[in-house]
PDB file of N, CA, C and O in Angstrom:
ATOM      1  N   UNK A   1     -73.561  47.908 -88.212  1.00  0.00           N
ATOM      2  CA  UNK A   1     -72.493  47.912 -89.068  1.00  0.00           C
ATOM      3  C   UNK A   1     -73.008  47.488 -90.556  1.00  0.00           C
ATOM      4  O   UNK A   1     -72.612  48.079 -91.561  1.00  0.00           O
ATOM      5  N   UNK A   2     -73.841  46.512 -90.591  1.00  0.00           N
ATOM      6  CA  UNK A   2     -74.308  46.118 -91.903  1.00  0.00           C
ATOM      7  C   UNK A   2     -75.159  47.279 -92.554  1.00  0.00           C
ATOM      8  O   UNK A   2     -75.139  47.472 -93.769  1.00  0.00           O
ATOM      9  N   UNK A   3     -75.883  48.020 -91.705  1.00  0.00           N
ATOM     10  CA  UNK A   3     -76.664  49.131 -92.230  1.00  0.00           C
ATOM     11  C   UNK A   3     -75.764  50.163 -92.813  1.00  0.00           C
ATOM     12  O   UNK A   3     -76.062  50.731 -93.864  1.00  0.00           O
ATOM     13  N   UNK A   4     -74.637  50.429 -92.136  1.00  0.00           N
ATOM     14  CA  UNK A   4     -73.640  51.388 -92.644  1.00  0.00           C
ATOM     15  C   UNK A   4     -73.112  50.987 -94.057  1.00  0.00           C
ATOM     16  O   UNK A   4     -73.054  51.755 -95.017  1.00  0.00           O
ATOM     17  N   UNK A   5     -72.725  49.644 -94.050  1.00  0.00           N
ATOM     18  CA  UNK A   5     -72.231  49.114 -95.331  1.00  0.00           C
ATOM     19  C   UNK A   5     -73.173  49.256 -96.419  1.00  0.00           C
ATOM     20  O   UNK A   5     -72.828  49.714 -97.508  1.00  0.00           O
ATOM     21  N   UNK A   6     -74.423  48.856 -96.145  1.00  0.00           N
ATOM     22  CA  UNK A   6     -75.546  48.919 -97.167  1.00  0.00           C
ATOM     23  C   UNK A   6     -75.770  50.377 -97.598  1.00  0.00           C
ATOM     24  O   UNK A   6     -75.847  50.615 -98.803  1.00  0.00           O
ATOM     25  N   UNK A   7     -75.881  51.364 -96.705  1.00  0.00           N
ATOM     26  CA  UNK A   7     -76.262  52.638 -97.042  1.00  0.00           C
ATOM     27  C   UNK A   7     -75.046  53.417 -97.598  1.00  0.00           C
ATOM     28  O   UNK A   7     -75.256  54.220 -98.507  1.00  0.00           O
ATOM     29  N   UNK A   8     -73.859  53.254 -97.151  1.00  0.00           N
ATOM     30  CA  UNK A   8     -72.732  54.069 -97.486  1.00  0.00           C
ATOM     31  C   UNK A   8     -71.728  53.473 -98.378  1.00  0.00           C
ATOM     32  O   UNK A   8     -71.333  54.089 -99.369  1.00  0.00           O
ATOM     33  N   UNK A   9     -71.286  52.269 -98.063  1.00  0.00           N
ATOM     34  CA  UNK A   9     -70.193  51.708 -98.772  1.00  0.00           C
ATOM     35  C   UNK A   9     -70.530  51.117-100.156  1.00  0.00           C
ATOM     36  O   UNK A   9     -69.773  51.201-101.123  1.00  0.00           O
ATOM     37  N   UNK A  10     -71.774  50.492-100.165  1.00  0.00           N
ATOM     38  CA  UNK A  10     -72.211  50.024-101.492  1.00  0.00           C
ATOM     39  C   UNK A  10     -72.332  51.110-102.611  1.00  0.00           C
ATOM     40  O   UNK A  10     -71.872  50.947-103.742  1.00  0.00           O
ATOM     41  N   UNK A  11     -72.989  52.227-102.196  1.00  0.00           N
ATOM     42  CA  UNK A  11     -73.060  53.364-103.173  1.00  0.00           C
ATOM     43  C   UNK A  11     -71.694  53.904-103.503  1.00  0.00           C
ATOM     44  O   UNK A  11     -71.405  54.244-104.650  1.00  0.00           O
ATOM     45  N   UNK A  12     -70.847  53.983-102.484  1.00  0.00           N
ATOM     46  CA  UNK A  12     -69.454  54.501-102.665  1.00  0.00           C
ATOM     47  C   UNK A  12     -68.660  53.613-103.667  1.00  0.00           C
ATOM     48  O   UNK A  12     -67.917  54.117-104.508  1.00  0.00           O
ATOM     49  N   UNK A  13     -68.840  52.303-103.547  1.00  0.00           N
ATOM     50  CA  UNK A  13     -68.117  51.394-104.489  1.00  0.00           C
ATOM     51  C   UNK A  13     -68.678  51.567-105.875  1.00  0.00           C
ATOM     52  O   UNK A  13     -67.966  51.285-106.839  1.00  0.00           O
ATOM     53  N   UNK A  14     -69.825  51.981-106.029  1.00  0.00           N
ATOM     54  CA  UNK A  14     -70.322  52.306-107.416  1.00  0.00           C
ATOM     55  C   UNK A  14     -69.621  53.444-108.086  1.00  0.00           C
ATOM     56  O   UNK A  14     -69.479  53.511-109.307  1.00  0.00           O
ATOM     57  N   UNK A  15     -69.175  54.365-107.207  1.00  0.00           N
ATOM     58  CA  UNK A  15     -68.534  55.606-107.657  1.00  0.00           C
ATOM     59  C   UNK A  15     -66.988  55.426-107.764  1.00  0.00           C
ATOM     60  O   UNK A  15     -66.368  55.872-108.729  1.00  0.00           O
ATOM     61  N   UNK A  16     -66.424  54.795-106.798  1.00  0.00           N
ATOM     62  CA  UNK A  16     -64.974  54.671-106.650  1.00  0.00           C
ATOM     63  C   UNK A  16     -64.689  53.156-106.588  1.00  0.00           C
ATOM     64  O   UNK A  16     -65.114  52.449-105.675  1.00  0.00           O
ATOM     65  N   UNK A  17     -63.907  52.677-107.667  1.00  0.00           N
ATOM     66  CA  UNK A  17     -63.581  51.233-107.688  1.00  0.00           C
ATOM     67  C   UNK A  17     -62.526  50.928-106.706  1.00  0.00           C
ATOM     68  O   UNK A  17     -61.439  51.499-106.800  1.00  0.00           O
ATOM     69  N   UNK A  18     -62.766  50.047-105.742  1.00  0.00           N
ATOM     70  CA  UNK A  18     -61.849  49.572-104.797  1.00  0.00           C
ATOM     71  C   UNK A  18     -62.173  48.161-104.310  1.00  0.00           C
ATOM     72  O   UNK A  18     -63.277  47.665-104.537  1.00  0.00           O
ATOM     73  N   UNK A  19     -61.273  47.550-103.680  1.00  0.00           N
ATOM     74  CA  UNK A  19     -61.513  46.173-103.218  1.00  0.00           C
ATOM     75  C   UNK A  19     -61.103  45.120-104.142  1.00  0.00           C
ATOM     76  O   UNK A  19     -60.467  45.422-105.152  1.00  0.00           O
ATOM     77  N   UNK A  20     -61.416  43.896-103.881  1.00  0.00           N
ATOM     78  CA  UNK A  20     -61.095  42.731-104.640  1.00  0.00           C
ATOM     79  C   UNK A  20     -61.670  42.799-106.007  1.00  0.00           C
ATOM     80  O   UNK A  20     -62.866  43.047-106.156  1.00  0.00           O
ATOM     81  N   UNK A  21     -60.850  42.585-107.047  1.00  0.00           N
ATOM     82  CA  UNK A  21     -61.349  42.575-108.424  1.00  0.00           C
ATOM     83  C   UNK A  21     -60.847  41.318-109.132  1.00  0.00           C
ATOM     84  O   UNK A  21     -59.659  40.997-109.160  1.00  0.00           O
ATOM     85  N   UNK A  22     -61.831  40.639-109.695  1.00  0.00           N
ATOM     86  CA  UNK A  22     -61.584  39.327-110.360  1.00  0.00           C
ATOM     87  C   UNK A  22     -60.410  39.351-111.380  1.00  0.00           C
ATOM     88  O   UNK A  22     -59.517  38.506-111.322  1.00  0.00           O
ATOM     89  N   UNK A  23     -60.430  40.348-112.324  1.00  0.00           N
ATOM     90  CA  UNK A  23     -59.381  40.323-113.326  1.00  0.00           C
ATOM     91  C   UNK A  23     -57.938  40.395-112.685  1.00  0.00           C
ATOM     92  O   UNK A  23     -57.004  39.835-113.259  1.00  0.00           O
ATOM     93  N   UNK A  24     -57.762  41.033-111.580  1.00  0.00           N
ATOM     94  CA  UNK A  24     -56.482  41.091-110.913  1.00  0.00           C
ATOM     95  C   UNK A  24     -56.235  39.736-110.274  1.00  0.00           C
ATOM     96  O   UNK A  24     -55.078  39.320-110.209  1.00  0.00           O
ATOM     97  N   UNK A  25     -57.217  39.043-109.813  1.00  0.00           N
ATOM     98  CA  UNK A  25     -56.968  37.735-109.326  1.00  0.00           C
ATOM     99  C   UNK A  25     -56.517  36.751-110.381  1.00  0.00           C
ATOM    100  O   UNK A  25     -55.631  35.919-110.189  1.00  0.00           O
ATOM    101  N   UNK A  26     -57.232  36.916-111.585  1.00  0.00           N
ATOM    102  CA  UNK A  26     -56.921  36.003-112.723  1.00  0.00           C
ATOM    103  C   UNK A  26     -55.354  36.181-113.115  1.00  0.00           C
ATOM    104  O   UNK A  26     -54.601  35.220-113.271  1.00  0.00           O
ATOM    105  N   UNK A  27     -54.998  37.421-113.241  1.00  0.00           N
ATOM    106  CA  UNK A  27     -53.555  37.726-113.687  1.00  0.00           C
ATOM    107  C   UNK A  27     -52.640  37.276-112.599  1.00  0.00           C
ATOM    108  O   UNK A  27     -51.551  36.799-112.918  1.00  0.00           O
ATOM    109  N   UNK A  28     -52.977  37.382-111.350  1.00  0.00           N
ATOM    110  CA  UNK A  28     -52.144  36.956-110.273  1.00  0.00           C
ATOM    111  C   UNK A  28     -51.947  35.401-110.281  1.00  0.00           C
ATOM    112  O   UNK A  28     -50.830  34.908-110.123  1.00  0.00           O
ATOM    113  N   UNK A  29     -53.011  34.688-110.461  1.00  0.00           N
ATOM    114  CA  UNK A  29     -52.962  33.235-110.510  1.00  0.00           C
ATOM    115  C   UNK A  29     -52.099  32.767-111.654  1.00  0.00           C
ATOM    116  O   UNK A  29     -51.352  31.794-111.545  1.00  0.00           O
ATOM    117  N   UNK A  30     -52.222  33.495-112.772  1.00  0.00           N
ATOM    118  CA  UNK A  30     -51.429  33.123-113.898  1.00  0.00           C
ATOM    119  C   UNK A  30     -49.980  33.629-113.983  1.00  0.00           C
ATOM    120  O   UNK A  30     -49.234  33.402-114.935  1.00  0.00           O
ATOM    121  N   UNK A  31     -49.644  34.372-112.837  1.00  0.00           N
ATOM    122  CA  UNK A  31     -48.289  34.967-112.707  1.00  0.00           C
ATOM    123  C   UNK A  31     -48.043  35.885-113.892  1.00  0.00           C
ATOM    124  O   UNK A  31     -46.976  35.850-114.505  1.00  0.00           O
ATOM    125  N   UNK A  32     -49.050  36.716-114.214  1.00  0.00           N
ATOM    126  CA  UNK A  32     -48.979  37.753-115.315  1.00  0.00           C
ATOM    127  C   UNK A  32     -48.872  39.141-114.694  1.00  0.00           C
ATOM    128  O   UNK A  32     -49.274  39.339-113.547  1.00  0.00           O
ATOM    129  N   UNK A  33     -48.381  40.018-115.376  1.00  0.00           N
ATOM    130  CA  UNK A  33     -48.347  41.432-114.980  1.00  0.00           C
ATOM    131  C   UNK A  33     -49.739  41.910-115.092  1.00  0.00           C
ATOM    132  O   UNK A  33     -50.416  41.521-116.044  1.00  0.00           O
ATOM    133  N   UNK A  34     -50.253  42.749-114.176  1.00  0.00           N
ATOM    134  CA  UNK A  34     -51.691  43.186-114.138  1.00  0.00           C
ATOM    135  C   UNK A  34     -52.051  44.144-115.190  1.00  0.00           C
ATOM    136  O   UNK A  34     -53.190  44.611-115.197  1.00  0.00           O
ATOM    137  N   UNK A  35     -51.138  44.502-116.132  1.00  0.00           N
ATOM    138  CA  UNK A  35     -51.529  45.449-117.207  1.00  0.00           C
ATOM    139  C   UNK A  35     -52.689  45.035-118.033  1.00  0.00           C
ATOM    140  O   UNK A  35     -53.468  45.865-118.500  1.00  0.00           O
ATOM    141  N   UNK A  36     -52.819  43.648-118.232  1.00  0.00           N
ATOM    142  CA  UNK A  36     -54.043  43.222-118.984  1.00  0.00           C
ATOM    143  C   UNK A  36     -55.261  43.388-118.207  1.00  0.00           C
ATOM    144  O   UNK A  36     -56.310  43.675-118.782  1.00  0.00           O
ATOM    145  N   UNK A  37     -55.208  43.228-116.923  1.00  0.00           N
ATOM    146  CA  UNK A  37     -56.310  43.478-116.058  1.00  0.00           C
ATOM    147  C   UNK A  37     -56.713  44.939-116.048  1.00  0.00           C
ATOM    148  O   UNK A  37     -57.892  45.290-116.087  1.00  0.00           O
ATOM    149  N   UNK A  38     -55.699  45.765-115.993  1.00  0.00           N
ATOM    150  CA  UNK A  38     -55.915  47.210-116.033  1.00  0.00           C
ATOM    151  C   UNK A  38     -56.570  47.699-117.290  1.00  0.00           C
ATOM    152  O   UNK A  38     -57.438  48.571-117.263  1.00  0.00           O
ATOM    153  N   UNK A  39     -56.145  47.125-118.397  1.00  0.00           N
ATOM    154  CA  UNK A  39     -56.773  47.379-119.676  1.00  0.00           C
ATOM    155  C   UNK A  39     -58.139  46.971-119.733  1.00  0.00           C
ATOM    156  O   UNK A  39     -58.948  47.723-120.275  1.00  0.00           O
ATOM    157  N   UNK A  40     -58.537  45.790-119.207  1.00  0.00           N
ATOM    158  CA  UNK A  40     -59.895  45.326-119.188  1.00  0.00           C
ATOM    159  C   UNK A  40     -60.717  46.285-118.335  1.00  0.00           C
ATOM    160  O   UNK A  40     -61.820  46.652-118.738  1.00  0.00           O
ATOM    161  N   UNK A  41     -60.235  46.695-117.200  1.00  0.00           N
ATOM    162  CA  UNK A  41     -61.050  47.528-116.267  1.00  0.00           C
ATOM    163  C   UNK A  41     -61.282  48.872-116.861  1.00  0.00           C
ATOM    164  O   UNK A  41     -62.208  49.545-116.409  1.00  0.00           O
ATOM    165  N   UNK A  42     -60.523  49.347-117.850  1.00  0.00           N
ATOM    166  CA  UNK A  42     -60.680  50.631-118.512  1.00  0.00           C
ATOM    167  C   UNK A  42     -61.537  50.478-119.782  1.00  0.00           C
ATOM    168  O   UNK A  42     -61.703  51.453-120.516  1.00  0.00           O
ATOM    169  N   UNK A  43     -62.082  49.291-120.061  1.00  0.00           N
ATOM    170  CA  UNK A  43     -62.849  49.094-121.211  1.00  0.00           C
ATOM    171  C   UNK A  43     -64.349  48.913-120.924  1.00  0.00           C
ATOM    172  O   UNK A  43     -64.772  48.823-119.772  1.00  0.00           O
ATOM    173  N   UNK A  44     -65.116  48.864-121.977  1.00  0.00           N
ATOM    174  CA  UNK A  44     -66.557  48.684-121.854  1.00  0.00           C
ATOM    175  C   UNK A  44     -66.888  47.245-121.341  1.00  0.00           C
ATOM    176  O   UNK A  44     -67.956  47.033-120.768  1.00  0.00           O
ATOM    177  N   UNK A  45     -65.994  46.287-121.543  1.00  0.00           N
ATOM    178  CA  UNK A  45     -66.151  44.909-121.223  1.00  0.00           C
ATOM    179  C   UNK A  45     -65.558  44.564-119.883  1.00  0.00           C
ATOM    180  O   UNK A  45     -65.193  43.410-119.659  1.00  0.00           O
ATOM    181  N   UNK A  46     -65.440  45.579-118.925  1.00  0.00           N
ATOM    182  CA  UNK A  46     -64.755  45.466-117.728  1.00  0.00           C
ATOM    183  C   UNK A  46     -65.224  44.320-116.762  1.00  0.00           C
ATOM    184  O   UNK A  46     -64.483  43.895-115.875  1.00  0.00           O
ATOM    185  N   UNK A  47     -66.464  43.853-116.975  1.00  0.00           N
ATOM    186  CA  UNK A  47     -67.051  42.780-116.128  1.00  0.00           C
ATOM    187  C   UNK A  47     -67.165  41.504-116.840  1.00  0.00           C
ATOM    188  O   UNK A  47     -67.868  40.629-116.335  1.00  0.00           O
ATOM    189  N   UNK A  48     -66.557  41.287-117.961  1.00  0.00           N
ATOM    190  CA  UNK A  48     -66.660  40.056-118.730  1.00  0.00           C
ATOM    191  C   UNK A  48     -65.510  39.139-118.421  1.00  0.00           C
ATOM    192  O   UNK A  48     -64.630  38.922-119.253  1.00  0.00           O
ATOM    193  N   UNK A  49     -65.520  38.574-117.160  1.00  0.00           N
ATOM    194  CA  UNK A  49     -64.472  37.863-116.643  1.00  0.00           C
ATOM    195  C   UNK A  49     -64.089  36.542-117.431  1.00  0.00           C
ATOM    196  O   UNK A  49     -62.920  36.254-117.690  1.00  0.00           O
ATOM    197  N   UNK A  50     -65.142  35.790-117.776  1.00  0.00           N
ATOM    198  CA  UNK A  50     -64.892  34.567-118.485  1.00  0.00           C
ATOM    199  C   UNK A  50     -64.218  34.827-119.814  1.00  0.00           C
ATOM    200  O   UNK A  50     -63.265  34.142-120.185  1.00  0.00           O
ATOM    201  N   UNK A  51     -64.706  35.797-120.512  1.00  0.00           N
ATOM    202  CA  UNK A  51     -64.062  36.161-121.761  1.00  0.00           C
ATOM    203  C   UNK A  51     -62.647  36.594-121.656  1.00  0.00           C
ATOM    204  O   UNK A  51     -61.794  36.245-122.472  1.00  0.00           O
ATOM    205  N   UNK A  52     -62.409  37.371-120.626  1.00  0.00           N
ATOM    206  CA  UNK A  52     -61.051  37.859-120.332  1.00  0.00           C
ATOM    207  C   UNK A  52     -60.072  36.652-120.042  1.00  0.00           C
ATOM    208  O   UNK A  52     -58.956  36.560-120.554  1.00  0.00           O
ATOM    209  N   UNK A  53     -60.592  35.779-119.199  1.00  0.00           N
ATOM    210  CA  UNK A  53     -59.830  34.494-118.854  1.00  0.00           C
ATOM    211  C   UNK A  53     -59.463  33.721-120.116  1.00  0.00           C
ATOM    212  O   UNK A  53     -58.309  33.368-120.359  1.00  0.00           O
ATOM    213  N   UNK A  54     -60.510  33.478-120.905  1.00  0.00           N
ATOM    214  CA  UNK A  54     -60.318  32.715-122.192  1.00  0.00           C
ATOM    215  C   UNK A  54     -59.310  33.392-123.053  1.00  0.00           C
ATOM    216  O   UNK A  54     -58.432  32.725-123.601  1.00  0.00           O
ATOM    217  N   UNK A  55     -59.392  34.731-123.206  1.00  0.00           N
ATOM    218  CA  UNK A  55     -58.505  35.467-124.076  1.00  0.00           C
ATOM    219  C   UNK A  55     -57.020  35.381-123.599  1.00  0.00           C
ATOM    220  O   UNK A  55     -56.120  35.170-124.411  1.00  0.00           O
ATOM    221  N   UNK A  56     -56.798  35.537-122.343  1.00  0.00           N
ATOM    222  CA  UNK A  56     -55.366  35.527-121.883  1.00  0.00           C
ATOM    223  C   UNK A  56     -54.829  34.052-121.685  1.00  0.00           C
ATOM    224  O   UNK A  56     -53.653  33.868-121.371  1.00  0.00           O
ATOM    225  N   UNK A  57     -55.640  33.091-121.859  1.00  0.00           N
ATOM    226  CA  UNK A  57     -55.187  31.666-121.668  1.00  0.00           C
ATOM    227  C   UNK A  57     -55.213  30.939-123.022  1.00  0.00           C
ATOM    228  O   UNK A  57     -54.875  29.756-123.049  1.00  0.00           O
ATOM    229  N   UNK A  58     -55.564  31.522-124.066  1.00  0.00           N
ATOM    230  CA  UNK A  58     -55.516  30.788-125.363  1.00  0.00           C
ATOM    231  C   UNK A  58     -54.168  30.477-125.739  1.00  0.00           C
ATOM    232  O   UNK A  58     -53.231  31.158-125.323  1.00  0.00           O
ATOM    233  N   UNK A  59     -53.996  29.416-126.557  1.00  0.00           N
ATOM    234  CA  UNK A  59     -52.670  28.977-126.977  1.00  0.00           C
ATOM    235  C   UNK A  59     -51.905  30.047-127.769  1.00  0.00           C
ATOM    236  O   UNK A  59     -50.682  30.138-127.666  1.00  0.00           O
ATOM    237  N   UNK A  60     -52.638  30.869-128.573  1.00  0.00           N
ATOM    238  CA  UNK A  60     -51.929  31.975-129.290  1.00  0.00           C
ATOM    239  C   UNK A  60     -51.293  32.975-128.338  1.00  0.00           C
ATOM    240  O   UNK A  60     -50.194  33.478-128.573  1.00  0.00           O
ATOM    241  N   UNK A  61     -52.014  33.247-127.260  1.00  0.00           N
ATOM    242  CA  UNK A  61     -51.468  34.204-126.279  1.00  0.00           C
ATOM    243  C   UNK A  61     -50.249  33.619-125.586  1.00  0.00           C
ATOM    244  O   UNK A  61     -49.200  34.252-125.462  1.00  0.00           O
ATOM    245  N   UNK A  62     -50.435  32.370-125.137  1.00  0.00           N
ATOM    246  CA  UNK A  62     -49.318  31.686-124.459  1.00  0.00           C
ATOM    247  C   UNK A  62     -48.105  31.480-125.280  1.00  0.00           C
ATOM    248  O   UNK A  62     -46.995  31.531-124.750  1.00  0.00           O
ATOM    249  N   UNK A  63     -48.259  31.237-126.605  1.00  0.00           N
ATOM    250  CA  UNK A  63     -47.151  30.992-127.439  1.00  0.00           C
ATOM    251  C   UNK A  63     -46.369  32.340-127.795  1.00  0.00           C
ATOM    252  O   UNK A  63     -45.201  32.299-128.182  1.00  0.00           O
ATOM    253  N   UNK A  64     -47.045  33.487-127.649  1.00  0.00           N
ATOM    254  CA  UNK A  64     -46.439  34.747-127.971  1.00  0.00           C
ATOM    255  C   UNK A  64     -45.442  35.168-126.882  1.00  0.00           C
ATOM    256  O   UNK A  64     -44.704  36.135-127.070  1.00  0.00           O
ATOM    257  N   UNK A  65     -45.409  34.447-125.734  1.00  0.00           N
ATOM    258  CA  UNK A  65     -44.555  34.867-124.660  1.00  0.00           C
ATOM    259  C   UNK A  65     -43.180  34.262-124.828  1.00  0.00           C
ATOM    260  O   UNK A  65     -42.296  34.501-124.006  1.00  0.00           O
TER     261      UNK A  65
END
């Protein structure tokens, strides 16, 4: 089973994004709509999780709600 995962599923995940994604977890924990996570995943910075977290939890962002 591990061999199948290594040979087939890892390369497939490189082509088709599926499974657990950190930005969606962050928006879920913060009780936010996932649209910000969706926007991040469609950007060049899609794997910059700490920057994303900092951006959506700054006082300016929280005050605008």
